[in-house]
VONUVEX-418394 format. One record per atom (N, C-alpha, C, CB): atom name; x, z, y negated. Coordinates in nm, 3 decimals. Atoms other than C-alpha are relative to their C-alpha. Glycine has a CB too. Layout:
N
+------+---------+---------+---------+
! atom !       u !       w !       v !
+------+---------+---------+---------+
!   CA !       X !       Z !       Y !
...
+------+---------+---------+---------+
% end
This chain:
109
+------+---------+---------+---------+
! atom !       u !       w !       v !
+------+---------+---------+---------+
!    N !  -0.042 !  -0.096 !   0.101 !
!   CA !  12.556 !  11.970 ! -11.412 !
!    C !  -0.014 !   0.139 !   0.059 !
!   CB !  -0.083 !  -0.015 !  -0.131 !
!    N !  -0.002 !  -0.136 !  -0.054 !
!   CA !  12.642 !  12.329 ! -11.323 !
!    C !  -0.094 !   0.093 !  -0.075 !
!   CB !   0.139 !   0.055 !  -0.003 !
!    N !   0.083 !  -0.102 !   0.065 !
!   CA !  12.468 !  12.646 ! -11.418 !
!    C !   0.049 !   0.024 !  -0.142 !
!   CB !   0.001 !   0.131 !   0.082 !
!    N !  -0.040 !  -0.028 !   0.139 !
!   CA !  12.465 !  12.732 ! -11.787 !
!    C !   0.091 !   0.122 !  -0.009 !
!   CB !  -0.124 !   0.020 !  -0.088 !
!    N !  -0.086 !  -0.115 !   0.029 !
!   CA !  12.726 !  12.966 ! -11.923 !
!    C !  -0.081 !   0.097 !  -0.085 !
!   CB !   0.132 !  -0.043 !  -0.074 !
!    N !   0.073 !  -0.099 !   0.080 !
!   CA !  12.576 !  13.289 ! -12.053 !
!    C !   0.099 !   0.073 !  -0.089 !
!   CB !  -0.078 !   0.100 !   0.092 !
!    N !  -0.086 !  -0.067 !   0.098 !
!   CA !  12.726 !  13.436 ! -12.367 !
!    C !  -0.086 !   0.097 !  -0.079 !
!   CB !   0.072 !  -0.104 !  -0.095 !
!    N !   0.076 !  -0.095 !   0.082 !
!   CA !  12.608 !  13.753 ! -12.542 !
!    C !  -0.003 !  -0.044 !  -0.147 !
!   CB !   0.062 !   0.141 !   0.011 !
!    N !   0.017 !   0.039 !   0.140 !
!   CA !  12.478 !  13.698 ! -12.895 !
!    C !   0.112 !   0.055 !  -0.087 !
!   CB !  -0.135 !   0.048 !  -0.053 !
!    N !  -0.109 !  -0.059 !   0.081 !
!   CA !  12.747 !  13.930 ! -13.032 !
!    C !   0.126 !  -0.084 !   0.005 !
!   CB !   0.032 !   0.143 !   0.047 !
!    N !  -0.117 !   0.087 !  -0.012 !
!   CA !  13.017 !  13.695 ! -12.899 !
!    C !  -0.023 !  -0.134 !  -0.067 !
!   CB !   0.037 !  -0.021 !   0.147 !
!    N !   0.031 !   0.131 !   0.058 !
!   CA !  12.841 !  13.380 ! -13.016 !
!    C !   0.023 !   0.001 !  -0.150 !
!   CB !  -0.146 !  -0.040 !   0.030 !
!    N !  -0.017 !  -0.009 !   0.146 !
!   CA !  12.852 !  13.501 ! -13.376 !
!    C !   0.142 !  -0.038 !  -0.041 !
!   CB !  -0.033 !   0.143 !  -0.049 !
!    N !  -0.139 !   0.027 !   0.035 !
!   CA !  13.230 !  13.482 ! -13.377 !
!    C !   0.053 !  -0.130 !   0.058 !
!   CB !   0.086 !   0.112 !   0.047 !
!    N !  -0.049 !   0.120 !  -0.068 !
!   CA !  13.256 !  13.170 ! -13.161 !
!    C !  -0.094 !  -0.120 !  -0.016 !
!   CB !   0.019 !   0.029 !   0.148 !
!    N !   0.103 !   0.104 !   0.010 !
!   CA !  12.977 !  12.947 ! -13.288 !
!    C !   0.059 !  -0.141 !  -0.003 !
!   CB !  -0.084 !   0.022 !  -0.124 !
!    N !  -0.062 !   0.134 !   0.005 !
!   CA !  13.208 !  12.653 ! -13.366 !
!    C !   0.047 !  -0.042 !   0.139 !
!   CB !   0.119 !  -0.001 !  -0.097 !
!    N !  -0.047 !   0.030 !  -0.135 !
!   CA !  13.362 !  12.673 ! -13.018 !
!    C !  -0.119 !  -0.030 !   0.092 !
!   CB !   0.084 !   0.117 !   0.056 !
!    N !   0.119 !   0.022 !  -0.084 !
!   CA !  13.018 !  12.700 ! -12.854 !
!    C !  -0.058 !  -0.139 !  -0.028 !
!   CB !  -0.107 !   0.110 !  -0.025 !
!    N !   0.054 !   0.131 !   0.036 !
!   CA !  12.894 !  12.395 ! -13.044 !
!    C !   0.088 !  -0.111 !   0.057 !
!   CB !  -0.011 !  -0.015 !  -0.154 !
!    N !  -0.091 !   0.101 !  -0.055 !
!   CA !  13.202 !  12.197 ! -12.941 !
!    C !  -0.014 !  -0.012 !   0.151 !
!   CB !   0.145 !   0.034 !  -0.037 !
!    N !   0.015 !   0.002 !  -0.146 !
!   CA !  13.165 !  12.296 ! -12.576 !
!    C !  -0.128 !  -0.074 !   0.040 !
!   CB !  -0.002 !   0.143 !   0.057 !
!    N !   0.129 !   0.064 !  -0.030 !
!   CA !  12.803 !  12.181 ! -12.582 !
!    C !   0.003 !  -0.147 !  -0.039 !
!   CB !  -0.115 !   0.072 !  -0.073 !
!    N !   0.004 !   0.137 !   0.052 !
!   CA !  12.846 !  11.869 ! -12.795 !
!    C !   0.096 !  -0.093 !   0.072 !
!   CB !   0.030 !  -0.001 !  -0.148 !
!    N !  -0.102 !   0.089 !  -0.056 !
!   CA !  13.164 !  11.733 ! -12.643 !
!    C !   0.021 !   0.019 !   0.151 !
!   CB !   0.131 !   0.023 !  -0.072 !
!    N !  -0.020 !  -0.027 !  -0.142 !
!   CA !  13.175 !  11.897 ! -12.301 !
!    C !  -0.128 !  -0.008 !   0.081 !
!   CB !   0.061 !   0.136 !   0.017 !
!    N !   0.127 !   0.009 !  -0.070 !
!   CA !  12.807 !  11.864 ! -12.218 !
!    C !  -0.043 !   0.131 !   0.064 !
!   CB !   0.008 !  -0.105 !   0.106 !
!    N !   0.032 !  -0.131 !  -0.058 !
!   CA !  12.797 !  12.234 ! -12.136 !
!    C !  -0.133 !   0.051 !  -0.054 !
!   CB !   0.114 !   0.102 !  -0.029 !
!    N !   0.122 !  -0.069 !   0.044 !
!   CA !  12.475 !  12.432 ! -12.155 !
!    C !   0.034 !   0.148 !  -0.013 !
!   CB !  -0.121 !  -0.023 !   0.100 !
!    N !  -0.034 !  -0.140 !   0.026 !
!   CA !  12.503 !  12.777 ! -12.306 !
!    C !  -0.128 !   0.078 !  -0.023 !
!   CB !   0.094 !   0.012 !  -0.123 !
!    N !   0.112 !  -0.091 !   0.019 !
!   CA !  12.249 !  13.057 ! -12.275 !
!    C !   0.050 !   0.118 !  -0.081 !
!   CB !  -0.061 !   0.046 !   0.137 !
!    N !  -0.036 !  -0.114 !   0.085 !
!   CA !  12.265 !  13.319 ! -12.546 !
!    C !  -0.089 !   0.117 !   0.040 !
!   CB !  -0.017 !  -0.035 !  -0.154 !
!    N !   0.076 !  -0.117 !  -0.046 !
!   CA !  12.166 !  13.664 ! -12.428 !
!    C !   0.012 !   0.114 !  -0.100 !
!   CB !   0.049 !   0.045 !   0.139 !
!    N !  -0.001 !  -0.121 !   0.081 !
!   CA !  12.081 !  13.985 ! -12.602 !
!    C !  -0.039 !   0.114 !   0.093 !
!   CB !  -0.098 !  -0.012 !  -0.125 !
!    N !   0.022 !  -0.113 !  -0.091 !
!   CA !  12.100 !  14.315 ! -12.415 !
!    C !  -0.013 !  -0.046 !   0.145 !
!   CB !  -0.126 !   0.077 !  -0.041 !
!    N !  -0.002 !   0.049 !  -0.137 !
!   CA !  12.167 !  14.118 ! -12.097 !
!    C !  -0.116 !  -0.090 !   0.038 !
!   CB !   0.003 !   0.113 !   0.091 !
!    N !   0.115 !   0.085 !  -0.030 !
!   CA !  11.848 !  13.913 ! -12.124 !
!    C !   0.012 !  -0.134 !  -0.073 !
!   CB !  -0.131 !   0.070 !  -0.041 !
!    N !  -0.008 !   0.132 !   0.065 !
!   CA !  11.849 !  13.536 ! -12.190 !
!    C !  -0.102 !  -0.011 !  -0.114 !
!   CB !  -0.023 !  -0.113 !   0.104 !
!    N !   0.087 !   0.010 !   0.117 !
!   CA !  11.705 !  13.466 ! -12.535 !
!    C !  -0.015 !  -0.143 !  -0.052 !
!   CB !   0.055 !   0.088 !  -0.111 !
!    N !   0.002 !   0.136 !   0.054 !
!   CA !  11.795 !  13.109 ! -12.630 !
!    C !   0.105 !  -0.083 !   0.074 !
!   CB !   0.028 !  -0.001 !  -0.154 !
!    N !  -0.098 !   0.089 !  -0.064 !
!   CA !  11.986 !  12.806 ! -12.508 !
!    C !   0.048 !  -0.102 !  -0.102 !
!   CB !  -0.062 !  -0.072 !   0.123 !
!    N !  -0.058 !   0.108 !   0.080 !
!   CA !  12.220 !  12.562 ! -12.678 !
!    C !   0.029 !  -0.110 !   0.101 !
!   CB !   0.132 !   0.047 !  -0.080 !
!    N !  -0.013 !   0.110 !  -0.096 !
!   CA !  12.202 !  12.225 ! -12.505 !
!    C !   0.045 !  -0.126 !  -0.072 !
!   CB !  -0.134 !  -0.024 !   0.073 !
!    N !  -0.038 !   0.127 !   0.062 !
!   CA !  12.344 !  11.878 ! -12.564 !
!    C !  -0.123 !  -0.075 !  -0.051 !
!   CB !   0.078 !  -0.088 !   0.101 !
!    N !   0.108 !   0.079 !   0.057 !
!   CA !  12.132 !  11.642 ! -12.774 !
!    C !  -0.065 !  -0.088 !   0.106 !
!   CB !   0.051 !  -0.087 !  -0.116 !
!    N !   0.057 !   0.085 !  -0.106 !
!   CA !  12.088 !  11.415 ! -12.470 !
!    C !  -0.102 !   0.078 !   0.083 !
!   CB !   0.112 !  -0.055 !   0.091 !
!    N !   0.095 !  -0.082 !  -0.074 !
!   CA !  11.920 !  11.704 ! -12.286 !
!    C !  -0.128 !   0.021 !  -0.080 !
!   CB !   0.062 !   0.136 !   0.036 !
!    N !   0.117 !  -0.017 !   0.086 !
!   CA !  11.691 !  11.768 ! -12.581 !
!    C !  -0.085 !  -0.126 !  -0.003 !
!   CB !   0.044 !   0.038 !  -0.143 !
!    N !   0.075 !   0.126 !   0.001 !
!   CA !  11.596 !  11.401 ! -12.595 !
!    C !  -0.076 !  -0.021 !   0.130 !
!   CB !   0.095 !  -0.118 !  -0.024 !
!    N !   0.069 !   0.011 !  -0.129 !
!   CA !  11.512 !  11.407 ! -12.222 !
!    C !  -0.120 !   0.094 !   0.004 !
!   CB !   0.096 !   0.032 !   0.116 !
!    N !   0.111 !  -0.095 !   0.005 !
!   CA !  11.298 !  11.718 ! -12.273 !
!    C !  -0.115 !  -0.052 !  -0.086 !
!   CB !   0.048 !   0.136 !  -0.052 !
!    N !   0.103 !   0.055 !   0.088 !
!   CA !  11.115 !  11.554 ! -12.561 !
!    C !  -0.072 !  -0.117 !   0.066 !
!   CB !   0.061 !  -0.044 !  -0.132 !
!    N !   0.060 !   0.112 !  -0.072 !
!   CA !  11.059 !  11.241 ! -12.352 !
!    C !  -0.096 !   0.051 !   0.109 !
!   CB !   0.110 !  -0.090 !   0.063 !
!    N !   0.087 !  -0.059 !  -0.101 !
!   CA !  10.917 !  11.453 ! -12.070 !
!    C !  -0.126 !   0.059 !  -0.062 !
!   CB !   0.074 !   0.108 !   0.079 !
!    N !   0.116 !  -0.053 !   0.071 !
!   CA !  10.690 !  11.631 ! -12.318 !
!    C !  -0.096 !  -0.112 !  -0.040 !
!   CB !   0.044 !   0.078 !  -0.125 !
!    N !   0.083 !   0.115 !   0.040 !
!   CA !  10.566 !  11.294 ! -12.448 !
!    C !  -0.073 !  -0.057 !   0.121 !
!   CB !   0.086 !  -0.109 !  -0.067 !
!    N !   0.062 !   0.054 !  -0.121 !
!   CA !  10.501 !  11.170 ! -12.093 !
!    C !  -0.111 !   0.093 !   0.050 !
!   CB !   0.105 !  -0.020 !   0.111 !
!    N !   0.101 !  -0.096 !  -0.043 !
!   CA !  10.315 !  11.490 ! -12.002 !
!    C !  -0.123 !  -0.007 !  -0.090 !
!   CB !   0.058 !   0.142 !   0.000 !
!    N !   0.113 !   0.008 !   0.092 !
!   CA !  10.100 !  11.465 ! -12.313 !
!    C !  -0.079 !  -0.129 !   0.021 !
!   CB !   0.050 !   0.008 !  -0.146 !
!    N !   0.070 !   0.127 !  -0.027 !
!   CA !  10.019 !  11.099 ! -12.240 !
!    C !  -0.083 !   0.011 !   0.128 !
!   CB !   0.102 !  -0.117 !   0.012 !
!    N !   0.076 !  -0.020 !  -0.125 !
!   CA !   9.916 !  11.194 ! -11.883 !
!    C !  -0.121 !   0.089 !  -0.024 !
!   CB !   0.090 !   0.063 !   0.110 !
!    N !   0.111 !  -0.090 !   0.032 !
!   CA !   9.702 !  11.477 ! -12.020 !
!    C !  -0.112 !  -0.074 !  -0.072 !
!   CB !   0.049 !   0.117 !  -0.086 !
!    N !   0.101 !   0.077 !   0.073 !
!   CA !   9.526 !  11.239 ! -12.261 !
!    C !  -0.072 !  -0.097 !   0.093 !
!   CB !   0.065 !  -0.078 !  -0.115 !
!    N !   0.064 !   0.092 !  -0.096 !
!   CA !   9.466 !  10.983 ! -11.982 !
!    C !  -0.095 !   0.074 !   0.094 !
!   CB !   0.107 !  -0.074 !   0.083 !
!    N !   0.085 !  -0.079 !  -0.089 !
!   CA !   9.327 !  11.253 ! -11.754 !
!    C !  -0.127 !   0.045 !  -0.072 !
!   CB !   0.077 !   0.122 !   0.054 !
!    N !   0.117 !  -0.043 !   0.077 !
!   CA !   9.098 !  11.386 ! -12.027 !
!    C !  -0.095 !  -0.117 !  -0.021 !
!   CB !   0.043 !   0.059 !  -0.135 !
!    N !   0.084 !   0.117 !   0.018 !
!   CA !   8.973 !  11.034 ! -12.093 !
!    C !  -0.070 !  -0.038 !   0.130 !
!   CB !   0.083 !  -0.118 !  -0.052 !
!    N !   0.060 !   0.031 !  -0.130 !
!   CA !   8.914 !  10.975 ! -11.721 !
!    C !  -0.115 !   0.096 !   0.030 !
!   CB !   0.106 !   0.008 !   0.112 !
!    N !   0.108 !  -0.097 !  -0.021 !
!   CA !   8.710 !  11.295 ! -11.699 !
!    C !  -0.120 !  -0.033 !  -0.088 !
!   CB !   0.049 !   0.144 !  -0.028 !
!    N !   0.109 !   0.036 !   0.091 !
!   CA !   8.507 !  11.194 ! -12.004 !
!    C !  -0.073 !  -0.125 !   0.049 !
!   CB !   0.054 !  -0.024 !  -0.143 !
!    N !   0.062 !   0.122 !  -0.053 !
!   CA !   8.447 !  10.848 ! -11.853 !
!    C !  -0.087 !   0.031 !   0.121 !
!   CB !   0.107 !  -0.103 !   0.038 !
!    N !   0.077 !  -0.037 !  -0.119 !
!   CA !   8.333 !  11.000 ! -11.523 !
!    C !  -0.126 !   0.075 !  -0.039 !
!   CB !   0.085 !   0.086 !   0.096 !
!    N !   0.117 !  -0.074 !   0.044 !
!   CA !   8.102 !  11.240 ! -11.701 !
!    C !  -0.104 !  -0.093 !  -0.064 !
!   CB !   0.041 !   0.109 !  -0.100 !
!    N !   0.093 !   0.094 !   0.063 !
!   CA !   7.951 !  10.957 ! -11.907 !
!    C !  -0.068 !  -0.087 !   0.105 !
!   CB !   0.073 !  -0.090 !  -0.103 !
!    N !   0.058 !   0.081 !  -0.108 !
!   CA !   7.901 !  10.741 ! -11.597 !
!    C !  -0.101 !   0.081 !   0.079 !
!   CB !   0.112 !  -0.054 !   0.093 !
!    N !   0.089 !  -0.089 !  -0.074 !
!   CA !   7.745 !  11.035 ! -11.416 !
!    C !  -0.131 !   0.022 !  -0.076 !
!   CB !   0.069 !   0.134 !   0.029 !
!    N !   0.120 !  -0.021 !   0.082 !
!   CA !   7.506 !  11.099 ! -11.704 !
!    C !  -0.086 !  -0.125 !  -0.004 !
!   CB !   0.039 !   0.043 !  -0.142 !
!    N !   0.076 !   0.126 !   0.007 !
!   CA !   7.409 !  10.730 ! -11.729 !
!    C !  -0.073 !  -0.030 !   0.131 !
!   CB !   0.092 !  -0.117 !  -0.033 !
!    N !   0.058 !   0.033 !  -0.130 !
!   CA !   7.343 !  10.700 ! -11.356 !
!    C !  -0.100 !   0.104 !   0.047 !
!   CB !   0.109 !  -0.015 !   0.103 !
!    N !   0.088 !  -0.108 !  -0.042 !
!   CA !   7.154 !  11.026 ! -11.333 !
!    C !   0.064 !   0.092 !   0.103 !
!   CB !  -0.126 !  -0.057 !   0.056 !
!    N !  -0.067 !  -0.082 !  -0.101 !
!   CA !   7.406 !  11.168 ! -11.087 !
!    C !   0.023 !   0.142 !  -0.049 !
!   CB !   0.132 !  -0.063 !   0.039 !
!    N !  -0.024 !  -0.134 !   0.053 !
!   CA !   7.465 !  11.461 ! -11.320 !
!    C !  -0.122 !   0.089 !   0.016 !
!   CB !   0.041 !  -0.008 !  -0.147 !
!    N !   0.123 !  -0.077 !  -0.018 !
!   CA !   7.103 !  11.568 ! -11.254 !
!    C !  -0.025 !   0.038 !   0.145 !
!   CB !  -0.118 !  -0.079 !  -0.053 !
!    N !   0.021 !  -0.029 !  -0.142 !
!   CA !   7.142 !  11.587 ! -10.876 !
!    C !   0.019 !   0.149 !   0.027 !
!   CB !   0.097 !  -0.082 !   0.087 !
!    N !  -0.015 !  -0.140 !  -0.043 !
!   CA !   7.091 !  11.928 ! -10.719 !
!    C !   0.095 !   0.004 !   0.119 !
!   CB !  -0.138 !   0.064 !   0.036 !
!    N !  -0.085 !  -0.016 !  -0.119 !
!   CA !   7.313 !  12.068 ! -10.446 !
!    C !  -0.073 !  -0.051 !   0.125 !
!   CB !   0.041 !   0.148 !   0.018 !
!    N !   0.079 !   0.046 !  -0.115 !
!   CA !   7.032 !  11.996 ! -10.201 !
!    C !  -0.003 !  -0.153 !   0.006 !
!   CB !  -0.143 !   0.056 !  -0.007 !
!    N !  -0.001 !   0.147 !   0.004 !
!   CA !   7.015 !  11.631 ! -10.315 !
!    C !   0.134 !  -0.053 !   0.052 !
!   CB !  -0.026 !  -0.052 !  -0.145 !
!    N !  -0.134 !   0.044 !  -0.040 !
!   CA !   7.390 !  11.595 ! -10.267 !
!    C !   0.019 !   0.020 !   0.150 !
!   CB !   0.109 !   0.076 !  -0.078 !
!    N !  -0.012 !  -0.027 !  -0.144 !
!   CA !   7.380 !  11.759 !  -9.924 !
!    C !  -0.080 !  -0.102 !   0.081 !
!   CB !  -0.048 !   0.143 !   0.033 !
!    N !   0.084 !   0.098 !  -0.071 !
!   CA !   7.096 !  11.525 !  -9.819 !
!    C !   0.067 !  -0.138 !  -0.002 !
!   CB !  -0.141 !  -0.008 !  -0.064 !
!    N !  -0.068 !   0.130 !   0.009 !
!   CA !   7.287 !  11.218 !  -9.943 !
!    C !   0.120 !  -0.005 !   0.094 !
!   CB !   0.046 !  -0.026 !  -0.145 !
!    N !  -0.115 !  -0.005 !  -0.090 !
!   CA !   7.596 !  11.327 !  -9.750 !
!    C !  -0.046 !  -0.010 !   0.145 !
!   CB !   0.081 !   0.131 !  -0.022 !
!    N !   0.052 !   0.005 !  -0.137 !
!   CA !   7.394 !  11.385 !  -9.435 !
!    C !  -0.046 !  -0.141 !   0.035 !
!   CB !  -0.116 !   0.100 !   0.017 !
!    N !   0.045 !   0.138 !  -0.022 !
!   CA !   7.233 !  11.039 !  -9.471 !
!    C !   0.119 !  -0.093 !   0.022 !
!   CB !  -0.086 !  -0.049 !  -0.119 !
!    N !  -0.118 !   0.086 !  -0.012 !
!   CA !   7.574 !  10.875 !  -9.520 !
!    C !   0.071 !   0.022 !   0.134 !
!   CB !   0.097 !   0.026 !  -0.116 !
!    N !  -0.064 !  -0.029 !  -0.130 !
!   CA !   7.717 !  11.051 !  -9.214 !
!    C !  -0.080 !  -0.061 !   0.114 !
!   CB !   0.015 !   0.152 !   0.021 !
!    N !   0.085 !   0.055 !  -0.105 !
!   CA !   7.421 !  10.948 !  -9.003 !
!    C !   0.013 !  -0.152 !   0.005 !
!   CB !  -0.148 !   0.041 !  -0.023 !
!    N !  -0.015 !   0.146 !   0.005 !
!   CA !   7.451 !  10.586 !  -9.118 !
!    C !   0.135 !  -0.041 !   0.058 !
!   CB !  -0.014 !  -0.051 !  -0.145 !
!    N !  -0.132 !   0.032 !  -0.054 !
!   CA !   7.822 !  10.588 !  -9.034 !
!    C !   0.002 !   0.015 !   0.152 !
!   CB !   0.107 !   0.091 !  -0.064 !
!    N !   0.006 !  -0.018 !  -0.147 !
!   CA !   7.754 !  10.725 !  -8.685 !
!    C !  -0.073 !  -0.117 !   0.066 !
!   CB !  -0.071 !   0.133 !   0.035 !
!    N !   0.075 !   0.115 !  -0.054 !
!   CA !   7.494 !  10.452 !  -8.627 !
!    C !   0.087 !  -0.125 !   0.000 !
!   CB !  -0.129 !  -0.025 !  -0.081 !
!    N !  -0.086 !   0.117 !   0.013 !
!   CA !   7.739 !  10.190 !  -8.747 !
!    C !   0.109 !   0.002 !   0.107 !
!   CB !   0.062 !  -0.006 !  -0.139 !
!    N !  -0.104 !  -0.012 !  -0.102 !
!   CA !   8.010 !  10.318 !  -8.513 !
!    C !  -0.056 !  -0.028 !   0.139 !
!   CB !   0.064 !   0.140 !  -0.005 !
!    N !   0.061 !   0.022 !  -0.130 !
!   CA !   7.772 !  10.321 !  -8.216 !
!    C !  -0.030 !  -0.149 !   0.021 !
!   CB !  -0.130 !   0.083 !   0.013 !
!    N !   0.031 !   0.142 !  -0.011 !
!   CA !   7.666 !   9.963 !  -8.289 !
!    C !   0.128 !  -0.081 !   0.021 !
!   CB !  -0.074 !  -0.050 !  -0.125 !
!    N !  -0.128 !   0.069 !  -0.017 !
!   CA !   8.031 !   9.859 !  -8.307 !
!    C !   0.055 !   0.010 !   0.141 !
!   CB !   0.101 !   0.054 !  -0.098 !
!    N !  -0.047 !  -0.021 !  -0.136 !
!   CA !   8.094 !   9.992 !  -7.956 !
!    C !  -0.076 !  -0.084 !   0.101 !
!   CB !  -0.010 !   0.144 !   0.037 !
!    N !   0.085 !   0.075 !  -0.095 !
!   CA !   7.815 !   9.791 !  -7.796 !
!    C !   0.046 !  -0.141 !   0.015 !
!   CB !  -0.144 !   0.002 !  -0.044 !
+------+---------+---------+---------+
% end
């Protein structure tokens, strides 16, 4: 689909039936401008339905992400991980790295 046609609001007033027909039957997208600035768009119903579907999908992803964060926070609180200090975390990382190095060295022998 090409770029939308821009029509000043003053012209749309006198051509609203034609604009609706162009959009509904021709699939055209029309941007209505005022003082040279885009203000609104008239789009085919199929485009609106796609936008609504995308909004629904985005909202579902947002809810899933929020639930995942809540689950992680609950797991962290239950395990005590939420009480770890930065020093505790740094020490755990250092221990894990050291264990991995030992494991790699043993694998080479």
